[in-house]
C-alpha positions in Angstrom: 111.2 123.5 83.2 114.9 122.6 82.7 117.3 125.2 81.3 119.3 122.4 79.6 119.1 121.2 76.0 120.9 118.0 76.9 122.0 116.1 80.0 125.0 113.7 80.2 127.1 112.0 82.8 126.3 110.5 86.2 128.0 111.4 89.5 127.5 111.8 93.2 125.4 108.7 93.7 124.3 108.2 97.3 122.1 105.7 99.2 120.1 106.7 102.2 118.5 103.9 104.1 114.8 104.2 105.1 114.5 104.8 108.9 112.2 101.9 109.8 111.5 103.3 113.3 109.7 106.4 112.0 106.0 105.3 111.7 104.3 108.7 111.0 106.2 110.0 107.9 108.9 108.5 105.9 112.4 109.5 107.0 115.8 108.4 105.9 119.2 108.1 107.5 122.2 110.2 106.3 123.0 109.5 102.7 126.2 107.4 102.0 128.3 108.2 99.0 128.8 105.3 96.6 131.9 106.2 94.5 132.5 104.9 91.0 129.1 105.5 89.3 129.0 104.1 85.8 125.3 104.2 84.8 121.8 104.3 86.1 118.9 103.1 83.8 115.4 103.4 85.3 112.7 101.9 83.1 109.1 103.0 83.8 106.6 100.4 85.2 102.9 100.7 84.7 100.4 100.3 81.9 97.9 102.3 79.9 94.2 101.3 80.1 91.8 102.6 77.5 88.0 102.6 77.9 86.0 102.5 74.6 82.6 104.2 74.1 80.8 105.9 71.2 82.7 103.6 68.8 86.2 104.8 69.9 88.7 105.6 72.7 86.7 107.5 75.3 89.0 107.6 78.4 92.6 106.6 78.9 94.3 106.0 82.3 98.0 105.5 82.7 99.2 103.9 86.0 102.6 104.8 87.5 104.0 101.8 89.3 107.5 103.2 89.7 110.5 101.8 87.8 112.7 98.8 87.4 116.3 100.0 87.3 119.9 98.9 87.0 122.7 100.8 88.8 126.2 100.0 87.6 129.1 101.1 89.8 132.8 100.3 90.0 132.5 98.6 93.3 129.9 98.6 96.1 131.5 98.9 99.5 131.0 95.7 101.6 129.4 97.6 104.5 126.8 99.1 102.2 126.1 95.8 100.4 125.7 94.0 103.8 123.1 96.5 105.0 121.4 96.8 101.6 120.8 93.1 101.2 120.6 92.0 104.9 123.9 90.1 104.7 126.6 90.0 107.4 130.2 90.9 107.9 131.8 88.4 110.2 134.5 89.0 112.9 137.2 88.5 110.2 135.7 91.1 107.9 134.3 88.6 105.5 131.2 89.6 103.6 128.8 86.7 104.1 125.8 86.3 101.8 122.9 84.7 103.7 119.7 83.2 102.3 117.5 84.7 105.1 118.8 88.3 105.0 116.1 91.0 104.9 116.9 93.7 102.3 116.5 97.3 103.5 114.6 100.0 101.5 116.5 103.1 100.6 116.5 106.4 98.7 118.8 106.7 95.7 120.3 110.1 95.1 122.6 111.3 92.3 123.4 114.1 89.8 123.4 114.3 86.0 125.3 117.0 84.3 123.6 119.4 81.9 124.9 121.8 79.3 123.7 124.7 81.4 122.8 123.4 84.9 123.3 120.1 86.8 120.2 118.2 87.8 120.0 116.3 91.1 117.6 113.5 91.6 116.1 111.3 94.3 114.1 108.1 94.0 112.5 107.7 97.4 111.6 104.0 97.8 114.1 101.5 96.3 114.8 97.9 97.0 117.8 96.1 95.6 118.5 92.5 94.5 121.8 90.8 94.6 124.3 92.4 92.3 125.7 90.7 89.3 129.5 90.8 88.8 131.7 89.4 86.1 135.2 88.3 86.9 137.5 88.0 83.9 141.1 87.2 83.4 143.6 90.0 82.7 144.6 90.3 79.1 146.9 92.7 77.2 144.8 95.7 78.4 143.1 96.0 81.7 139.4 96.3 81.7 137.9 97.1 85.1 135.0 94.9 86.4 131.8 96.5 87.6 128.9 95.5 89.7 125.3 95.9 88.6 122.4 96.2 91.1 118.9 95.5 90.0 116.6 97.9 91.8 112.8 98.1 92.1 111.6 101.6 92.6 108.1 101.9 94.1 105.8 104.8 95.1 105.8 106.0 98.7 103.3 108.2 100.5 104.8 111.6 101.5 102.6 114.3 102.9 99.5 112.7 101.6 100.8 112.1 98.0 102.2 109.0 96.4 105.5 110.1 95.0 108.3 108.2 93.2 111.1 110.7 92.5 112.1 114.3 92.7 114.4 116.2 90.3 116.0 119.5 91.3 117.9 122.1 89.3 119.4 125.2 90.8 117.4 128.4 90.4 117.1 131.8 92.1 115.0 130.6 95.1 116.3 127.1 96.0 120.1 127.5 96.5 119.9 126.3 100.2 118.0 123.1 99.3 120.1 122.5 96.2 123.4 123.0 98.0 122.5 120.6 100.9 120.8 118.0 98.6 123.2 115.2 99.5 123.3 115.8 103.3 119.7 114.5 103.8 116.8 113.2 101.6 114.7 116.2 100.6 111.0 115.6 100.4 108.6 117.7 98.2 107.9 121.1 99.6 110.5 120.9 102.5 113.0 123.5 103.2 116.7 123.0 103.9 
């Protein structure tokens, strides 16, 4: 249970690409920091099914199909965007959007601040769509443009369980895992 009454703020957003060569258990590459996090809004996906018997609701099942999310950042580095969406960077350094690129799955990590303790999170299986970006003329005051990534977050099997995300708050027994959270993707039950 969280020690916080409220959480606020978003920082330390990282992306760790899924290692597609590891066939036995999911593994991820080293997380890459994405500076300039503005907001992250995951919306639950799934539905509730109710079975009726004896003239009323008898059994209810709720499915967890992950989340649909939007990640807003100041600017996504071209090298990350190219790998994320299967685009290319040509010999001149130009980011080239291709129609036949294959997007890569990744884990999304970050931290939200709390009134007592910060909470770190990881969504294990994410896939992004092309970002939306608005370009506006400069007026009397400068308003920075941001990029918004639409992300689909799906369950992934880890150690025999279908998991979607993990949330970690520092306590008396997990300092090593908490302090190394952004150096590698932490799976449930794993040590540092």
